[in-house]
C-alpha positions as CSV (number, residue, x, y, z in Angstrom):
1,X,-0.1,0.1,0.3
2,X,1.4,3.3,-1.2
3,X,2.2,5.6,1.8
4,X,0.5,9.1,2.0
5,X,3.4,11.0,-0.1
6,X,3.1,8.2,-2.8
7,X,0.9,5.8,-4.9
8,X,1.3,2.6,-7.0
9,X,0.8,2.8,-10.4
10,X,-2.0,0.2,-11.2
11,X,-1.3,-0.3,-14.9
12,X,2.8,-1.2,-14.5
13,X,3.2,-1.0,-10.8
14,X,5.9,1.3,-10.4
15,X,5.8,3.4,-7.2
16,X,5.1,7.4,-8.2
17,X,5.1,10.4,-6.5
18,X,1.7,11.8,-5.4
19,X,0.8,15.9,-6.5
20,X,-0.3,18.3,-3.9
21,X,-3.3,18.6,-5.9
22,X,-5.2,16.7,-8.2
23,X,-3.5,17.1,-11.5
24,X,-6.6,16.4,-14.0
25,X,-7.3,13.5,-16.0
26,X,-4.7,13.9,-18.8
27,X,-1.4,15.0,-16.7
28,X,1.2,12.2,-17.0
29,X,1.4,10.7,-13.1
30,X,3.4,7.7,-13.8
31,X,7.5,8.1,-14.5
32,X,7.6,4.6,-15.5
33,X,4.9,3.8,-18.0
34,X,3.1,7.8,-18.5
35,X,-0.4,7.0,-17.3
36,X,-2.5,9.8,-16.3
37,X,-5.4,9.8,-14.3
38,X,-7.9,8.7,-17.0
39,X,-6.4,5.7,-17.8
40,X,-5.7,4.5,-14.1
41,X,-9.4,5.5,-13.3
42,X,-10.4,3.7,-16.3
43,X,-8.3,0.4,-15.1
44,X,-9.5,0.5,-11.3
45,X,-13.2,0.7,-12.9
46,X,-12.3,-3.0,-15.1
47,X,-11.0,-4.7,-12.0
48,X,-13.6,-3.6,-10.1
49,X,-15.8,-5.2,-12.7
50,X,-14.5,-8.2,-13.2
51,X,-12.7,-9.1,-9.6
52,X,-15.2,-7.0,-7.2
53,X,-12.1,-5.2,-6.1
54,X,-9.5,-3.0,-7.0
55,X,-6.3,-4.9,-8.7
56,X,-3.0,-3.4,-10.0
57,X,-3.2,-4.6,-13.9
58,X,0.2,-6.5,-12.8
59,X,-1.7,-8.6,-10.1
60,X,-4.9,-9.7,-12.1
61,X,-4.9,-13.2,-12.5
62,X,-4.3,-14.8,-15.9
63,X,-8.2,-15.3,-17.5
64,X,-7.6,-16.4,-20.5
65,X,-11.2,-17.5,-21.0
66,X,-11.9,-13.7,-20.7
67,X,-12.1,-12.1,-23.8
68,X,-11.4,-8.3,-23.9
69,X,-11.2,-5.5,-27.4
70,X,-9.4,-2.2,-27.0
71,X,-9.8,0.3,-29.4
72,X,-6.5,2.4,-29.9
73,X,-5.2,1.8,-26.4
74,X,-1.7,2.9,-25.7
75,X,0.5,0.1,-26.3
76,X,2.4,-0.3,-23.0
77,X,-1.6,-1.0,-21.4
78,X,-2.6,-3.2,-24.3
79,X,0.3,-5.7,-23.7
80,X,-0.4,-5.8,-20.2
81,X,-4.0,-6.7,-21.0
82,X,-3.0,-9.0,-23.4
83,X,-0.9,-10.8,-20.6
84,X,-3.9,-11.0,-18.8
85,X,-6.8,-11.9,-20.7
86,X,-7.3,-13.3,-24.3
87,X,-7.1,-9.5,-25.5
88,X,-6.7,-7.6,-28.8
89,X,-5.8,-3.8,-29.1
90,X,-7.3,-2.7,-32.3
91,X,-6.8,0.6,-34.8
92,X,-9.1,2.8,-37.2
93,X,-5.9,3.3,-39.6
94,X,-4.1,0.3,-39.3
95,X,-4.0,-3.6,-38.4
96,X,-5.9,-5.1,-36.4
97,X,-8.4,-2.7,-38.0
98,X,-11.9,-2.1,-36.5
99,X,-14.5,1.0,-37.9
100,X,-17.0,0.7,-35.2
101,X,-19.4,2.3,-37.9
102,X,-19.5,-0.6,-39.6
103,X,-17.6,-3.8,-37.8
104,X,-17.4,-7.0,-39.2
105,X,-19.8,-10.1,-38.6
106,X,-16.8,-12.0,-36.7
107,X,-16.6,-9.3,-33.7
108,X,-20.7,-9.8,-33.4
109,X,-21.4,-11.4,-29.6
110,X,-17.8,-12.2,-29.3
111,X,-16.3,-10.2,-26.4
112,X,-16.8,-10.3,-22.8
113,X,-15.6,-6.5,-22.5
114,X,-14.4,-3.7,-24.2
115,X,-11.9,-0.5,-23.7
116,X,-13.0,2.6,-25.8
117,X,-10.5,5.6,-24.0
118,X,-11.2,9.0,-25.9
119,X,-12.4,7.3,-29.1
120,X,-16.1,7.7,-29.2
121,X,-16.4,11.9,-29.4
122,X,-14.1,11.1,-33.3
123,X,-16.9,9.0,-34.4
124,X,-18.6,10.3,-37.4
125,X,-22.5,10.8,-36.3
126,X,-24.9,9.5,-35.6
127,X,-22.7,8.3,-32.6
128,X,-26.1,6.1,-32.0
129,X,-24.8,3.9,-34.2
130,X,-21.3,3.2,-32.8
131,X,-22.4,2.3,-29.6
132,X,-24.9,-0.3,-30.5
133,X,-22.9,-1.8,-32.7
134,X,-20.4,-1.8,-29.8
135,X,-23.1,-4.0,-27.8
136,X,-23.6,-6.3,-30.6
137,X,-20.3,-7.1,-30.3
138,X,-20.6,-7.6,-26.7
139,X,-21.5,-11.0,-25.4
140,X,-24.7,-11.4,-23.3
141,X,-23.5,-10.2,-20.3
142,X,-20.1,-8.0,-21.4
143,X,-19.0,-4.8,-20.5
144,X,-18.7,-1.7,-22.6
145,X,-15.7,0.5,-20.1
146,X,-14.9,3.8,-22.0
147,X,-14.1,7.2,-21.4
148,X,-15.1,10.4,-23.6
149,X,-15.2,14.3,-22.7
150,X,-18.4,15.5,-21.6
151,X,-20.5,18.1,-19.7
152,X,-22.7,17.8,-17.2
153,X,-26.1,19.7,-18.5
154,X,-27.9,19.5,-21.6
155,X,-27.6,17.6,-24.8
156,X,-24.7,16.4,-27.0
157,X,-24.0,19.0,-29.7
158,X,-22.6,17.2,-32.5
159,X,-20.4,19.6,-34.8
160,X,-21.2,18.5,-38.1
161,X,-25.1,16.7,-37.7
162,X,-25.5,16.6,-41.4
163,X,-22.1,14.8,-41.7
164,X,-22.2,12.6,-45.2
165,X,-19.6,13.0,-47.8
166,X,-16.6,14.9,-46.4
167,X,-12.8,15.7,-46.4
168,X,-10.3,17.9,-44.8
169,X,-8.6,20.9,-46.8
170,X,-6.2,23.9,-45.9
171,X,-6.7,26.3,-48.1
172,X,-3.9,28.9,-47.2
173,X,-2.8,26.5,-44.7
174,X,-6.2,27.0,-42.6
175,X,-7.5,23.2,-42.2
176,X,-11.1,22.8,-42.5
177,X,-14.0,20.3,-43.0
178,X,-15.6,20.3,-46.5
179,X,-18.8,18.3,-46.8
180,X,-21.6,17.1,-49.2
181,X,-24.9,16.8,-47.2
182,X,-27.3,13.9,-48.2
183,X,-29.2,16.8,-49.9
184,X,-26.3,17.8,-52.3
185,X,-25.9,20.9,-50.7
186,X,-22.1,21.7,-49.5
187,X,-21.1,23.2,-46.1
188,X,-17.8,24.3,-45.0
189,X,-16.7,24.2,-41.4
190,X,-14.1,26.0,-40.0
191,X,-12.4,26.2,-36.2
192,X,-11.9,22.4,-36.3
193,X,-10.9,21.3,-33.0
194,X,-8.4,17.9,-33.1
195,X,-7.5,15.9,-30.3
196,X,-3.6,15.4,-30.5
197,X,-3.3,15.8,-34.1
198,X,-5.1,16.3,-37.7
199,X,-7.0,13.7,-39.9
200,X,-8.9,11.0,-37.9
201,X,-8.8,12.7,-34.1
202,X,-11.3,15.6,-34.9
203,X,-13.6,16.5,-32.8
204,X,-17.1,15.1,-34.1
205,X,-18.8,16.2,-30.7
206,X,-19.3,17.4,-27.3
207,X,-21.1,14.9,-25.0
208,X,-23.4,15.4,-22.2
209,X,-23.7,12.9,-19.1
210,X,-27.7,13.1,-19.5
211,X,-27.3,12.4,-23.2
212,X,-24.5,9.5,-22.6
213,X,-26.9,8.0,-20.2
214,X,-29.8,7.8,-22.7
215,X,-27.7,6.5,-25.4
216,X,-26.1,4.2,-23.5
217,X,-29.6,2.9,-22.8
218,X,-30.9,3.0,-26.5
219,X,-28.2,0.9,-27.4
220,X,-29.6,-1.8,-25.2
221,X,-26.7,-1.4,-21.7
222,X,-28.8,-2.3,-18.9
223,X,-27.3,-0.4,-16.5
224,X,-24.6,2.4,-16.5
225,X,-22.4,3.4,-14.0
226,X,-20.0,6.5,-13.8
227,X,-16.9,5.9,-12.1
228,X,-16.4,9.1,-9.5
229,X,-14.7,6.6,-6.8
230,X,-11.2,7.7,-5.6
231,X,-8.2,5.5,-5.5
232,X,-5.8,7.1,-3.8
233,X,-3.1,4.5,-3.4
234,X,-3.5,4.0,-7.2
235,X,-3.6,8.2,-7.7
236,X,-7.0,8.3,-8.9
237,X,-8.0,11.6,-7.4
238,X,-11.0,13.2,-9.2
239,X,-10.2,16.5,-9.6
240,X,-13.8,17.0,-11.3
241,X,-17.2,15.8,-11.7
242,X,-17.6,15.4,-15.1
243,X,-15.9,13.1,-18.1
244,X,-15.3,10.4,-15.5
245,X,-14.9,7.0,-16.8
246,X,-18.3,5.2,-17.6
247,X,-19.2,1.4,-18.0
248,X,-22.4,0.2,-19.7
249,X,-23.3,-2.8,-18.2
250,X,-25.4,-5.6,-20.9
251,X,-26.2,-7.8,-18.0
252,X,-24.5,-9.4,-15.1
253,X,-20.9,-10.1,-15.6
254,X,-19.2,-13.1,-14.4
255,X,-15.9,-13.8,-14.1
256,X,-15.5,-17.5,-15.2
257,X,-15.4,-19.2,-12.1
258,X,-13.1,-22.4,-13.1
259,X,-10.5,-20.0,-14.2
260,X,-10.8,-18.1,-11.5
261,X,-10.5,-20.9,-9.0
262,X,-7.6,-22.3,-10.9
263,X,-6.0,-18.8,-10.6
264,X,-6.8,-18.7,-6.9
265,X,-4.9,-22.3,-6.6
266,X,-1.9,-21.0,-8.7
267,X,-1.8,-18.4,-6.3
268,X,-2.0,-20.3,-3.0
269,X,0.6,-22.7,-4.6
270,X,2.8,-19.8,-5.2
271,X,2.0,-18.2,-1.8
272,X,3.3,-21.7,-0.2
273,X,6.4,-21.5,-2.7
274,X,6.8,-17.9,-1.9
275,X,6.6,-18.6,2.0
276,X,9.0,-21.2,1.7
277,X,11.4,-19.3,-0.5
278,X,11.1,-16.5,2.2
279,X,11.9,-18.2,5.0
280,X,14.5,-20.2,3.3
281,X,16.3,-16.0,2.4
282,X,15.2,-15.6,6.2
283,X,17.4,-17.8,7.1
284,X,20.3,-17.0,4.8
285,X,19.6,-13.5,5.8
286,X,20.0,-14.5,9.6
287,X,23.4,-16.6,8.6
288,X,24.3,-13.7,6.7
289,X,23.5,-11.3,9.6
290,X,25.7,-13.4,11.9
291,X,28.6,-14.0,9.5
292,X,28.3,-10.5,9.0
293,X,28.7,-9.9,12.9
294,X,31.4,-12.0,13.1
295,X,33.4,-10.4,10.4
296,X,32.4,-7.1,12.1
297,X,33.9,-7.9,15.2
298,X,37.3,-9.3,13.0
299,X,37.2,-5.9,11.6
300,X,37.1,-4.1,15.2
301,X,39.5,-6.2,16.4
302,X,41.7,-5.3,13.4
303,X,40.7,-1.7,13.3
304,X,42.1,-2.1,16.8
305,X,45.2,-3.6,16.4
306,X,45.5,-1.4,13.5
307,X,44.9,1.8,15.8
308,X,47.5,0.4,18.3
309,X,50.2,-0.4,15.5
310,X,49.5,3.3,14.4
311,X,49.9,4.7,17.7
312,X,53.7,2.5,17.7
313,X,54.1,3.9,14.1
314,X,53.5,7.6,15.9
315,X,55.6,7.1,18.5
316,X,58.4,6.0,16.3
317,X,57.8,8.5,13.9
318,X,58.5,10.8,16.8
319,X,61.5,8.8,17.6
320,X,62.9,8.5,14.3
321,X,62.3,12.5,13.7
322,X,64.0,12.9,17.2
323,X,67.1,10.9,16.0
324,X,66.9,12.3,12.7
325,X,67.5,15.9,14.3
326,X,70.2,14.3,16.3
327,X,71.9,12.6,13.3
328,X,71.6,16.2,11.6
329,X,73.0,18.1,14.3
330,X,75.6,15.0,14.5
331,X,75.9,15.8,11.0
332,X,76.8,19.2,11.0
333,X,79.2,18.7,13.9
334,X,81.2,16.3,11.6
335,X,80.9,18.6,8.9
336,X,82.5,20.8,11.4
337,X,85.4,18.8,12.7
338,X,85.7,17.6,8.9
339,X,86.4,21.2,7.8
340,X,88.8,22.0,11.0
341,X,90.9,18.1,10.4
342,X,90.9,19.1,6.6
343,X,92.7,22.8,7.8
344,X,94.6,20.7,10.4
345,X,95.7,18.8,7.5
346,X,96.8,21.5,5.4
347,X,98.1,23.0,8.0
348,X,100.1,19.7,9.0
349,X,100.9,19.2,5.1
350,X,102.7,22.9,5.3
351,X,104.8,22.3,8.6
352,X,105.6,19.1,6.8
353,X,106.8,20.9,3.7
354,X,108.1,23.6,5.6
355,X,109.6,21.1,7.6
356,X,111.5,19.6,4.8
357,X,112.7,22.6,3.2
358,X,114.2,23.3,6.7
359,X,115.8,20.0,6.6
360,X,117.1,20.3,3.2
361,X,118.7,23.7,3.7
362,X,120.3,22.6,7.3
363,X,121.5,19.3,5.3
364,X,123.1,21.9,2.6
365,X,124.2,24.2,5.4
366,X,126.1,21.0,7.2
367,X,127.6,20.1,4.0
368,X,128.2,23.8,3.6
369,X,129.9,23.6,6.9
370,X,131.7,20.4,6.3
371,X,133.0,22.2,3.2
372,X,133.8,25.1,4.9
373,X,135.6,23.2,8.0
374,X,137.3,21.4,5.4
375,X,138.7,24.4,3.5
376,X,139.7,25.9,6.5
377,X,141.5,22.7,8.3
378,X,142.9,22.6,5.2
379,X,144.0,26.7,4.9
380,X,145.0,25.8,8.6
381,X,147.2,22.9,7.4
382,X,148.8,25.1,5.0
383,X,149.5,27.7,7.1
384,X,150.9,25.9,9.3
385,X,153.1,24.4,6.6
386,X,153.6,27.6,5.6
387,X,155.0,28.8,9.1
388,X,157.0,25.9,9.5
389,X,158.6,27.0,6.2
390,X,159.1,30.3,6.9
391,X,160.5,29.7,10.5
392,X,163.0,26.9,8.5
393,X,164.4,29.3,6.0
394,X,164.9,32.2,8.8
395,X,166.3,29.8,11.0
396,X,168.4,28.9,8.6
397,X,169.1,32.1,7.4
398,X,170.0,33.1,10.8
399,X,171.9,29.8,11.7
400,X,169.9,28.7,14.2
401,X,169.0,25.2,12.1
């Protein structure tokens, strides 16, 4: 069941957001299939007439013994109805064709229900003929479910009451209808109204509620019901009291009991199967929850260990940063001492070089002294010799020797 802010589309089953106010019958309200209030209210009416309760179309039981006919339904709606019933959608301009003014004999007494939404206002006059043909196409207890634009008061207004042989023309770009009446006279109509485009969507009339009831009764429908009921859970909230879905009941419709029973039995079996599947999935879910709880506990332990290791890493990082600072200081001191050692080495090398130069000079000096001492000794020896020689000669001369 939809909550107060949402509703379920009873055509496709999608969840939809409920507008603040009734949006009108033609405003798309389902983001999935684009259904309008008009179509959703028509399907709600179909469900009430066939099953006695309102069901979304996806939940309809499959009743292929119930035969339905559509008149230019939207493709998505027609396809979903064909999944549930023996259902055929027809068109005026393409296959499968249906001309409701002159239906072929094989349609007579064939259908349990006929859906017609926004079609009968476009049928050429007299429209009573179309309603009578629809009645003949239904089985004795058949249903005609339809929507048309209509007003509350007055009588149905035919735009072209003497329509006979007609065609649309566009002299000067403005579309007009040219009609040859049965008496041969020509009439031209301007200010035409089209629903969704030109051609077969030309509006032929504006119905009234009173005239529709009378027309249905004259066509052979025993009962008429106007579906003014709101269905909030399916997004059906009528903002107006006119142009509502209607059903013409030819007799008292009865759904085929055998198919209903089979569908019920199938639903019961499916329910049992789904209950078992649900129980299995619940157990699996519980097992998964336990496994998840264990995994979460393990994760919490790992997180605690990770936090502990993170704290240790932060302490280590602080210590490393301190040691890095000490290393940088030591490196700076080492660099300073290295520079001092290099300077000392240079001084040592300079001193050694100076010492070696001094040693070489001392050696040279010693050699020079030795040479001088030698020369002095030789000089002294020569002097002594000389003196000796002189004293010898002098003694000789003096006769002392």
